[in-house]
LUMPATOR-988086 format. One record per residue (C-alpha): residue in three letters; x, y, z. Coordinates in pm, whole numbers, plus 32768, in hexadecimal, padded with zeros to 4 digits. Each point is the difference from the previous one (the first is absolute). Example, Ala and Ser with C-alpha at 12.3 -4.5 7.8 and 13.67 -1.06 7.14 Angstrom:
2
Ala84CE7E3E830C/Ser808981587FBE/
REM end
This chain:
94
Met5D4DE65FC750/Ala7EB080AF7FDA/Asp7F4A7EB3801E/His80A67FBB814F/Ser7F9881508093/Thr7E9E7FDB7F76/Asn7FEA7EA18090/Ser807D807D8151/Ala7F0081187FFD/Gln7EE87F067FB3/Thr80797F1A8115/Ala800F812280F6/Glu7EA0806B7F9C/Ala7F7E7E9C8029/Asp80A97FE78155/Lys7F6281478069/Gly7EA87F897F8E/Tyr802D7EB780B9/Trp805C80AB8147/Gln7EEA81007FDF/Ala7F037EE87FD4/Asn809A7F428124/Leu7FF8813080E5/Arg7E9A80507F99/Leu7F9A7E9E8061/Ile80B58020814D/Tyr7F5F8151804C/Ile7EA37F817FAE/Ser80377ECC80DB/Leu807D80D78121/Val7ED780EB7FE8/Ile7F0C7EDB8006/Trp80BA7F628124/Ala8003814780C5/Leu7E9180447FB8/Val7F967EA58071/Ser80E37FD8812D/Phe80108161808D/Gly7ECB80977F61/Phe7EFA7EF1802D/Gly809E7F59812F/Ile8056813780CC/Leu7F9081517F79/Leu7EAD7F9F7F6F/Arg7FAF7EF78101/Pro7EF680D080B3/Leu7F4C80367EB5/Leu80097E8B7FB2/Ser7F8B7F91815A/Gly7E947FDE7F96/Ile80497F067EEB/Ala800C7E998080/Val80E47EFB7F63/Gly80247EA7809A/Gly7F6F806A814F/Thr80D981358029/Asp800E815C7F6D/Leu80AB80407EB3/Gly810C80E68091/Phe80707EF580F6/Trp7FFB7EFA7EED/Phe80E580D67F25/Ala80E9803F8124/Gln80197E8F805A/Gln7FD57F397EBF/Gly7F9F80D87ED9/Ser814980B97FE9/Ile80C37EB98008/Leu7F287F687EED/Val801D81397F2A/Phe817A7FFD8038/Leu80137E987F83/Val7F30805A7ECF/Leu80E981267FBF/Ile81327F1B8010/Phe7F727F0D7F03/Asn7F82811A7F22/Tyr815780A68008/Ala80AF7EBA7FA1/Trp7F097FBF7EE5/Arg801681647F7A/Met817E80038017/Asn80127EBB7F3C/Lys7F2C80A47EF0/Leu80D5813A800E/Asp81427F367FEC/Ala7F7F7F467ED0/Glu7F9181457F5D/Phe8159809A8025/Gly80BE7EBE7FB2/Val809F7FD18155/Asp7F397ED0806D/Glu80AA7ECE8090/Glu7F6F7F047F0D/
REM end
């Protein structure tokens, strides 16, 4: 009986660690996304207007293309990191 409760406690602790790591990854991704899309594309655009990228200023580039490219990188990074996290905690699909 003691083994079952100890095993349940270890499973609950592992689940908690898994979700904390997952939420940390989500929060970091959201902060990067917000910084790039709202920060660089909108709020900091006047400061970035003097830097030219591809014939336009950097703030406009982030607003039009940079935030989309960073978002795609974040999606692939999240999938890659979650696969590693799943394997680490033994909940992977393979």
